N, C-alpha and C positions, 0 to 999 in steps of 0.2 A: 505493500497502500504508500502510497502519495500522499504527503502536501500541498494544499496548493493553499498563498494569498492574495485575491483579491489584496492589491497592489492602492488604487485610488476609493477601495469605501475602508479600507486599518485608518485604526485613529490614532496608530502609535502609544493604546498604554501599555504595553505590556502581559496583558495577564496573564497569554500563553505560554510567554518565554516562563513568568512563575511562574505554571504550572507544571510545566517538557520543554526544559533551556536543554532538557538532551534534540529536541530537533526544530525547534524557534527561539528565535536573537532579532533584536534589535537593531538595522541596519544604521548607519550614515546621516540616515535622514526618515531617524525616529521611525520607521517600519518593518513591518516584522516580515523578516525571511522564513521560511526551515531550511537546513542549513545539512537537512537529511538528502539523498539523494532516494532512499527507499529505508520506512521509516521499519525498526527493529522490530519482530512480534511483541516480548517485550518490553517497545513504550505501547504500542498499538492502545490499550484500555488509553494511557497520558494525553499523549494526544489526541483523542475521539474526547479527554476530558476540559483538552482545552480551546478543540473547534465549537465545543458545546456552551463552553466559554464564554467566544468572543463576542459579547455582546450588541458587535453591528455584522455581527456571521461572514466575517473576509474569510471566513479557516474556511477549508476542504478537506479531509480526508477518506481517497480512498480509491 
């Protein structure tokens, strides 16, 4: 599975990075970016939690 971030929607709140820093980080523009090409199985639940916790629905995990 992979994580995708809609950078036009992202508000840079950092909730995803706080929930799953192994998969998401804020870049120089204060926007979230996925840092893994493929989400490891052991991080999948946290990545989905970050997706569900995004206040503006900018994250998709599929």
